[in-house]
N, C-alpha and C positions, 0 to 999 in steps of 0.2 A: 695252562695246562700244567699241574705240578706232577713231578715223575717220581720225585726222591725226597722224602720227609723224615729226618731224623728226630723223634720225639724222646728219645731214650732218657732225656732229663727232666721231662714235663712232669709235674706233679697234677695239674688240673688241665683239663681240655674245655674250655668255656664253651657255652651255649652258641650253636650254629659257627663255631670257629672254621670248619671246612664244610661247611653247608654248600651243595651244588659244585665241589670242587672236583674237577676231571683228572684222570691220569694218576691217581693217587697210590694204587697197589697195595702192596703190605706195607703195615705199620706196626711197629714195635713200640709198645708203651710201658716199658719197664719199670718206671716210676711213678706213673698216674695213679691216684687214688680215685679220682672221678672224673667221668666223661659227662659233661652237661648237656642239657636238652638239644636235639638236632645238632648236635657237633658235628657228625659227619652225614647228615641226612643228604639223600639223594647224590651221594658222592661216586666215584668209581673205585673205592677201596675193594681189594680183594681177600684180605687176611688179616686178622687182628690178633695179636698177642698181648694181653694186659694182665700180667700174672699178679698184680697186687690191687688191682682196682676192686673198690668195696661197692660201688653205686654206679649204674648205668641209667642216667635220667631220661626221661620221656623222648621218644623218638630219636634217642642218640644215632642209629644207625638205620632208620626208618628210609625205606625206598634206596636202600643200597643194592642196586639189581646185580652187581657183579661180586659181591660180598659172598664167599663160599665157606669160610670156617672162622670161628671165633674161639678163642679160649681165654677165659676169664675167670680163672681157678679160687679167688677170693671173694668174688660178687656175692652180696647176700641179698640186696634188694635190685629187682629190676622193673623199673616203671613202664609205665602205658606205652605200647606201641614200639618199642625199643628196636625190634626187628619187622616190623610190620612191612610187608611187599618186598621181603628181600628174596625175590624169586630164584636166587642161585645158591642160597644158604642151604650147606648140606649139614653141617657139624657144629654145634654150639655146646661147648664144654662148659658148664656152670655147677660144679660139684657141691657148691656151699649156698645156693641160692634158696633161700626159705620163702621167698615171695615173688609171684609173678604178677604184675599189675594187668589190666585189661589189653587185649590186642597183642600182647608181646611177638608172638610168631604168627600172627595173622597173614595169611595167604603167602607164607614161605615155602621154601621147596625142602625144610628140614627131613633129613633122613634118619639121624642119629642124635638120640636127646639122652644126655646124662644131667639127669637131676635127683639125686639119691636123697636129699634133705628137704625138697621143697615140700612146705606144707599148705600154701595158699595159692590158688590159681584163681585169677580174676576172670572176668567174662572172655569169650572168643580168644583166649589164649594160642589155641592150635587150629582154630577155625580155618578151612580152606587149604590145610596143609596136605597136599595130595600124596605124599611120599612116605612118611612113617609107618613101618609094618606094626612093631611091637613098641609099645610104650609101658615104662615101669615107674610109677610114683609111690614109692612104700611109705612115704610119710604124708601124704597129702591127705587132708582132713577137709578140706573146703575147695570146692570146685565151682566155678560161676556158670552163668548161662552159655549155650551155643561152646562150651570149652572146645570138644572134640567135632564139631559140627562140619560136615563136609570132609572129614579124613578118609578119603574113600579106600585107599589102600591098607588101612589099620586092621590086623587081625586079632591082636591080641592085645590085651589092656588090663594091667594089674594095679589096682587101687585098694589095697587092704584095710586102709585106715578111715576111707570116705563112710559118712554116715547117711549122706542125703544126695539124691541126684536133682538138679535145678532143671528148668525148661530147656528142651531142646538139645541138652547135652551132647547125645550121640546120634542126633538125626543125620541121615544121609551117610552113615558109617557103613556103606553096603558090604564090606568082606569082615566086617567084626564077627569073629567065630567064638573067641573065648574072652570071658569077661569075668574078673575076679573082683567081686565086691563084698566080702563076708560081713561087713559092718552096716551096710545100708540099711536103713528103716523106713526111710520115705523115698519115693519116686515121682518127680514133678512130670507135670503135662508134656507130651509131645517129647519125652526123655530120648525116646528111639524113634 
């Protein structure tokens, strides 16, 4: 049971480095530029600050059920399932992320989403996120299937650059009241 880990000098956290580690708590990754696939998967990490990380590889924090907050303000690419099943995750600050792979926040508890420059969202990115009420993705031009499926609390969605809606994008979004999609030219089956 690790309790204190100082990774302030680490440049890379390799694949599965802390997978299934218990008792990690808060981690400061001051100098890390990459976090490998499944690096912290299913660990007890609670908070991550990674100010210069550029890439979060597949499943890096998947199933971290104690993770509440992540700040990675220089991340550009977030690969598949990075925060999948993070059931305590409330805040993810990714202000420079342009691409989110499939299942990135699938079944997480995300409440606050800061993604001002994201242009591409894969399939199921926010599927099953029960908590976000308002989502603004001002630069998103491509959104995959099931992206917002089962976001039951979401009431407002702002996607001014989106041109098409894929299959089941908004299915089971029971509270959705306001939707801003001025550029949409085609709507896929079961979109709502």
